C-alpha positions in Angstrom: 19.9 -4.4 0.4 19.9 -8.3 0.0 18.5 -8.2 -3.6 19.7 -11.8 -4.5 18.5 -13.2 -1.0 16.8 -16.3 -2.1 16.5 -18.4 1.4 16.5 -16.8 5.0 17.0 -19.5 8.1 15.8 -17.6 11.0 15.9 -20.9 12.4 18.2 -19.8 15.0 17.7 -16.4 16.0 16.7 -15.1 19.1 14.7 -12.4 18.2 10.6 -12.2 19.2 10.1 -9.9 16.3 10.5 -9.4 12.4 10.2 -5.7 12.0 8.3 -3.7 9.6 8.5 -4.5 6.3 12.1 -5.9 6.7 12.1 -8.2 3.8 9.3 -6.4 1.8 9.5 -7.0 -2.1 12.9 -8.7 -1.8 11.7 -10.2 -5.4 14.0 -13.8 -4.6 13.4 -14.4 -1.5 11.3 -17.8 -1.8 12.0 -19.4 1.3 12.0 -19.1 4.7 12.4 -20.4 8.1 11.4 -18.5 11.1 12.4 -19.1 14.4 10.3 -20.9 17.2 11.3 -17.8 19.7 9.4 -15.4 17.1 6.1 -13.8 19.0 5.4 -11.1 15.9 5.7 -10.6 12.6 5.6 -6.8 12.0 3.8 -5.1 9.3 4.3 -5.8 5.6 7.4 -7.5 6.8 7.0 -10.3 3.7 5.1 -8.2 1.3 5.3 -9.0 -1.9 8.3 -11.2 -2.2 7.8 -14.7 -4.5 7.3 -16.6 -1.0 5.7 -20.4 -1.7 4.8 -21.3 1.9 5.2 -20.1 4.9 5.2 -22.1 8.5 4.0 -19.6 11.0 5.8 -21.0 14.2 2.8 -21.7 17.4 4.9 -19.3 19.7 3.1 -16.4 17.2 0.6 -14.6 19.0 0.0 -11.7 16.7 0.4 -10.5 12.7 1.2 -7.2 11.4 -1.0 -5.3 8.7 -0.1 -6.8 5.3 2.4 -9.1 6.2 2.5 -11.6 3.8 0.3 -9.8 1.2 1.0 -10.1 -2.3 3.0 -13.1 -2.0 1.6 -14.1 -5.2 3.3 -17.5 -5.1 2.4 -18.4 -1.8 0.4 -21.3 -2.0 1.1 -23.3 1.4 0.4 -21.3 4.7 0.4 -23.2 8.2 -1.2 -20.9 11.0 0.4 -20.7 14.7 -2.3 -22.3 16.9 -1.9 -19.0 19.0 -3.2 -16.5 16.9 -6.6 -15.0 17.1 -6.9 -12.1 14.8 -5.9 -12.5 11.1 -5.3 -9.2 10.3 -6.8 -6.2 7.5 -4.8 -7.1 4.3 -2.5 -10.1 5.8 -2.5 -12.1 2.7 -4.8 -10.3 0.1 -3.8 -11.3 -3.3 -1.7 -14.5 -2.4 -2.2 -17.8 -4.3 -3.5 -19.8 -1.5 -4.9 -23.1 -2.5 -6.3 -24.2 1.1 -6.9 -22.7 4.8 -7.6 -24.5 7.7 -7.6 -22.2 10.8 -6.9 -22.9 14.1 -9.1 -23.1 16.9 -7.4 -19.8 18.8 -8.5 -17.7 16.1 -11.3 -15.7 16.8 -11.3 -12.8 14.2 -10.7 -12.6 10.7 -10.2 -8.5 9.7 -11.3 -6.9 6.6 -9.7 -8.4 3.2 -7.5 -10.5 5.3 -7.7 -13.4 2.2 -8.9 -11.0 -0.5 -8.2 -12.0 -3.9 -6.7 -15.6 -3.3 -8.3 -16.8 -6.7 -6.9 -20.3 -6.1 -8.6 -20.7 -2.6 -10.7 -23.7 -3.1 -11.3 -24.5 0.7 -11.2 -23.3 3.7 -11.8 -25.0 7.6 -12.4 -22.5 9.5 -12.2 -22.3 13.9 -15.1 -23.4 15.8 -14.5 -20.6 17.8 -14.3 -18.1 15.1 -17.0 -15.1 15.8 -16.1 -12.0 13.2 -15.5 -12.2 9.7 -14.9 -8.8 8.6 -15.8 -7.1 5.0 -14.0 -8.2 1.7 -12.5 -10.7 4.0 -12.5 -13.5 1.3 -13.6 -10.6 -1.6 -12.6 -12.7 -5.0 -11.2 -15.9 -4.2 -13.3 -17.2 -7.5 -12.1 -21.0 -6.6 -14.0 -21.3 -3.5 -16.7 -23.7 -3.7 -18.3 -24.6 -0.7 -18.4 -22.6 2.5 -19.7 -24.2 6.4 -19.7 -21.2 8.8 -19.7 -22.9 12.3 -22.2 -21.3 14.9 -19.4 -19.6 16.8 -19.6 -16.9 14.0 -21.9 -13.9 15.3 -20.9 -11.3 13.0 -20.1 -11.4 8.9 -19.4 -7.9 7.4 -20.7 -7.4 3.7 -18.8 -8.6 1.0 -17.4 -10.7 3.1 -17.4 -13.5 -0.3 -18.5 -10.9 -2.6 -17.6 -12.0 -6.1 -16.6 -15.7 -5.0 -18.6 -16.4 -8.5 -17.7 -20.3 -8.0 -19.6 -20.6 -4.5 -22.1 -23.1 -4.5 -22.9 -24.2 -1.0 -23.4 -21.7 1.9 -24.3 -23.1 5.4 -25.1 -20.8 7.7 -25.0 -22.2 11.3 -27.5 -21.3 14.3 -26.2 -18.0 15.9 -25.7 -15.9 13.2 -26.0 -12.0 13.0 -25.5 -11.1 8.8 
């Protein structure tokens, strides 16, 4: 059951996948080091844990639905340089303060970062094409956004209830 697990070092593991829900709701897990052999993090793998930061290795090409959802203490995330899609609810209800998307990210799905109330800064990939509905809904500390010209679709309420948003730059090519 691993109820007292605080730190998890998988750096020497040869696994290519973190299974679905494997560490979900482990209420004491605050630190994880992921292996460079990792290709995929499964659905809900770390959902509901008190992780404070995570570095997703560049070997990772896929994140699952709700992989890090409701990690309410998660302030810092470094995304893999090989992720193309940030799936639905992946980081919903976390405490992320800044996001910098690697150039590989082309799609941010629905509610991927919803309710990240500490999120102040977002740097989008110049290759981003799609921002899903409610992707950043209720990110109440966001003050400005620069949507790159590569984005062709922003679905409804993508930035809904972002009450502090003062500046939004939309570049040529966007279809709303």
